[in-house]
C-alpha positions as CSV (number, residue, x, y, z in Angstrom):
1,M,31.1,111.8,120.4
2,D,33.0,112.0,123.6
3,H,36.7,111.4,124.5
4,A,36.2,107.8,125.5
5,A,34.4,107.0,122.3
6,Y,37.2,108.5,120.2
7,T,39.8,106.6,122.2
8,D,37.9,103.4,121.7
9,I,37.8,104.1,117.9
10,V,41.6,104.5,117.9
11,A,42.0,101.2,119.6
12,E,39.4,99.4,117.4
13,Q,40.6,100.7,114.0
14,S,44.2,100.2,114.8
15,A,43.5,96.6,115.8
16,R,41.6,96.1,112.5
17,F,44.5,97.6,110.6
18,L,46.9,95.1,112.2
19,A,44.6,92.2,111.5
20,V,44.3,92.9,107.8
21,L,48.0,93.2,107.4
22,R,48.2,89.4,107.5
23,R,46.5,89.4,104.1
24,A,48.6,92.2,102.5
25,D,52.0,92.0,100.7
26,P,54.4,94.4,102.5
27,D,55.9,95.3,99.1
28,G,52.4,95.8,97.5
29,V,51.2,99.2,96.4
30,V,48.5,101.0,98.4
31,P,46.0,101.9,95.7
32,S,44.7,105.0,97.5
33,T,48.2,106.3,98.1
34,P,50.2,104.8,95.2
35,A,53.5,106.4,96.3
36,W,53.4,104.0,99.3
37,T,53.9,100.3,99.7
38,V,52.1,98.5,102.4
39,A,55.3,98.7,104.5
40,D,55.3,102.5,104.0
41,L,51.7,102.6,105.2
42,V,52.6,100.6,108.3
43,W,55.5,102.9,109.0
44,H,53.4,106.0,108.6
45,L,50.7,104.9,111.1
46,A,53.3,103.6,113.5
47,E,55.3,106.9,113.4
48,V,52.1,109.0,113.7
49,Q,50.8,107.1,116.7
50,W,54.2,107.0,118.4
51,F,54.5,110.8,117.9
52,W,51.1,111.6,119.4
53,G,51.4,109.0,122.1
54,A,54.6,110.7,123.3
55,I,52.9,114.1,123.2
56,V,49.8,113.0,125.2
57,S,51.7,110.8,127.6
58,D,53.9,113.7,128.9
59,L,51.6,116.6,127.8
60,L,54.4,118.0,125.8
61,E,54.3,121.7,124.9
62,D,57.3,121.4,122.6
63,V,58.3,118.6,120.3
64,D,61.8,119.7,119.3
65,A,63.4,117.2,121.8
66,L,61.5,114.2,120.4
67,T,63.7,111.7,118.6
68,E,61.9,109.6,116.0
69,P,62.5,105.9,116.2
70,D,64.5,104.3,113.4
71,R,62.3,102.5,110.8
72,P,62.5,98.7,111.3
73,E,61.5,96.2,108.6
74,G,59.4,93.1,108.5
75,A,57.9,91.8,111.7
76,A,59.7,94.4,113.7
77,L,57.8,97.1,111.9
78,V,54.5,95.5,112.7
79,D,55.6,95.2,116.3
80,L,56.4,98.9,116.4
81,L,53.0,99.7,115.2
82,R,51.4,97.4,117.8
83,R,53.4,99.1,120.6
84,S,52.7,102.6,119.2
85,S,49.0,102.0,119.1
86,A,48.9,100.6,122.6
87,D,50.9,103.5,124.0
88,L,48.7,106.1,122.3
89,V,45.5,104.5,123.5
90,G,46.9,104.1,127.0
91,A,47.9,107.8,127.1
92,L,44.6,109.0,125.8
93,R,42.7,106.9,128.4
94,E,44.9,108.3,131.2
95,R,44.4,112.0,130.3
96,D,41.5,114.4,130.5
97,P,40.4,115.7,127.1
98,A,40.8,119.3,128.4
99,D,44.5,118.8,129.2
100,T,46.7,121.0,127.0
101,C,49.5,119.8,124.8
102,W,51.4,120.7,121.6
103,S,49.6,120.6,118.2
104,W,50.4,121.8,114.7
105,H,46.8,123.2,114.5
106,E,45.9,126.6,116.0
107,D,42.8,125.1,117.6
108,G,44.3,121.7,118.4
109,R,46.1,122.2,121.7
110,S,44.2,119.7,123.7
111,V,44.1,115.9,124.3
112,G,40.5,115.8,123.2
113,W,41.6,117.2,119.8
114,V,44.3,114.6,119.5
115,A,41.8,111.8,120.2
116,R,39.4,112.9,117.5
117,R,42.2,113.4,115.0
118,Q,43.8,110.0,115.7
119,A,40.4,108.3,115.6
120,H,40.0,109.4,112.0
121,E,43.6,108.8,111.1
122,A,43.3,105.2,112.2
123,L,40.0,104.8,110.4
124,I,41.1,106.1,107.1
125,H,44.4,104.1,107.1
126,R,42.5,101.0,108.0
127,V,40.6,101.6,104.7
128,D,44.0,101.9,103.0
129,A,45.1,98.6,104.4
130,E,41.9,96.8,103.2
131,L,42.3,98.3,99.8
132,A,45.9,97.2,99.6
133,A,45.0,93.7,100.8
134,G,42.3,93.4,98.2
135,V,39.6,92.7,100.8
136,P,36.2,94.4,101.0
137,V,36.2,97.7,102.7
138,S,34.1,97.4,105.8
139,A,31.8,100.4,106.6
140,A,32.1,102.7,109.5
141,P,29.0,103.7,111.6
142,A,27.2,106.6,110.0
143,E,27.8,108.9,113.1
144,L,31.5,108.3,112.9
145,A,31.6,108.8,109.1
146,A,29.7,112.1,109.4
147,D,32.1,113.2,112.1
148,G,34.9,112.4,109.7
149,V,33.4,114.6,107.0
150,D,33.1,117.4,109.6
151,E,36.6,116.9,110.9
152,L,38.0,117.1,107.4
153,L,36.1,120.2,106.3
154,R,36.2,122.1,109.6
155,V,39.5,121.1,111.0
156,M,41.9,119.7,108.4
157,L,41.0,122.3,105.9
158,K,40.6,125.2,108.4
159,L,42.7,128.1,107.4
160,P,45.3,129.6,109.7
161,S,44.7,133.1,111.1
162,W,47.8,134.6,109.7
163,G,46.5,134.5,106.1
164,T,43.7,136.0,104.1
165,F,40.8,134.2,102.5
166,T,39.2,135.8,99.5
167,P,35.9,134.2,98.3
168,D,35.5,133.8,94.6
169,G,31.7,133.5,94.4
170,C,31.4,129.8,94.2
171,A,30.0,127.4,96.9
172,V,28.8,123.8,97.3
173,R,26.4,122.1,99.7
174,V,27.5,118.8,101.1
175,L,24.6,116.7,102.5
176,A,24.8,113.4,104.5
177,D,21.4,111.9,103.8
178,D,21.6,109.2,106.5
179,T,22.5,111.4,109.4
180,G,21.0,114.8,108.3
181,N,24.3,116.6,108.6
182,R,24.8,119.6,106.3
183,W,27.9,121.6,105.4
184,L,28.0,124.8,103.3
185,V,31.4,125.2,101.7
186,R,32.7,128.3,100.0
187,F,35.6,128.5,97.6
188,G,38.3,131.1,97.3
189,R,42.0,131.9,97.5
190,F,44.1,131.7,100.6
191,T,47.2,134.0,100.6
192,G,49.8,134.8,103.2
193,T,53.2,134.1,104.6
194,S,53.6,131.6,107.4
195,P,55.3,133.3,110.4
196,N,56.7,129.9,111.4
197,T,58.3,128.8,108.2
198,G,58.4,131.9,106.0
199,T,56.6,129.9,103.2
200,T,54.3,132.1,101.0
201,Y,50.9,130.6,100.0
202,D,48.5,131.4,97.2
203,D,46.2,128.4,97.1
204,D,42.8,127.4,95.9
205,T,40.9,126.4,99.1
206,V,37.6,126.4,101.0
207,E,36.0,127.4,104.2
208,V,32.8,126.2,105.9
209,V,30.3,129.0,106.4
210,D,26.8,129.4,107.7
211,A,25.3,131.2,104.7
212,V,26.2,132.5,101.2
213,S,24.1,134.2,98.6
214,D,21.8,132.0,96.4
215,E,23.9,132.9,93.4
216,E,27.0,131.3,94.9
217,V,25.5,127.8,95.5
218,G,25.2,126.0,92.2
219,T,26.3,122.5,93.2
220,T,25.3,119.9,95.8
221,V,27.1,116.7,96.8
222,S,24.9,114.2,98.7
223,G,24.9,110.7,99.8
224,D,25.5,108.5,102.9
225,A,28.0,109.8,105.3
226,W,30.4,106.9,104.8
227,D,30.4,107.4,101.0
228,L,31.1,111.1,101.5
229,D,33.9,110.5,104.0
230,R,35.7,108.0,101.8
231,W,35.2,110.2,98.7
232,L,36.6,113.3,100.3
233,W,39.6,111.4,101.6
234,G,40.2,109.9,98.2
235,R,39.4,106.4,99.5
236,G,36.2,105.9,97.7
237,P,34.5,106.7,94.3
238,A,32.0,109.3,93.5
239,D,29.6,106.7,92.0
240,P,27.5,106.2,95.1
241,L,27.0,110.0,95.5
242,R,24.6,112.4,93.8
243,L,26.4,115.3,92.2
244,G,23.9,118.1,91.4
245,G,24.6,121.2,89.4
246,D,28.1,122.0,88.1
247,V,30.0,118.7,88.6
248,S,33.3,120.4,88.1
249,V,32.7,122.2,91.4
250,A,32.4,118.9,93.2
251,H,35.6,117.7,91.7
252,R,37.3,121.0,92.7
253,L,36.2,120.3,96.4
254,R,37.6,116.7,96.1
255,A,41.0,118.0,94.8
256,I,41.3,120.6,97.6
257,A,40.4,118.0,100.3
258,E,43.0,115.5,99.1
259,V,45.3,114.8,102.0
260,E,47.3,111.8,103.1
């Protein structure tokens, strides 16, 4: 998928998010993120899109000077989201994907990276809005869903270079039946101290690899890409998937992948 396609997805999914809000109670709980109300969800997406829109618009290399807008309520909160979405989409369309900018991710210092990340951000939170409104969750195209699985496993869960990953001899194959995409995911411990925050980590985690020994792979998770994408993000059940081998390993992957 190219930069223009990702940018169009940001625009489309943000518009669908806004449309479904008309059927959601602002004070209702978001089932997929129960700590949030619908208003919290709107604020989250508005804040995220404002932030990245500002970065891309000015190709910022440092975000310390950015001042977050105050959180409004009611219709003003929805208006903030509408403006933030439009500003982000406009900035992405004006920039070259190779342009450099700030990112929290070691490999993310480009406008193209932002476009891909924000496409999946808008997609997943559109699902949140549909779940909160109690309307059927509409499917994403298989290619986009497979890209979402890949982005989660290879980007969101990629380990920083300052730590150490120690494999523990366990792995799982993730298979998207409708697109043919395959991922081999190895488990282990990530240890290290962040040079930026001083925080020390000792976490159960994963990395995507090209090969492991046959003894390490005892589990497969397979299904359509959209079912895999939603399951990994905690926005869909495991029921449509086929879990082969040690099911606890599949649930271990799901727990590691859980992000908001």
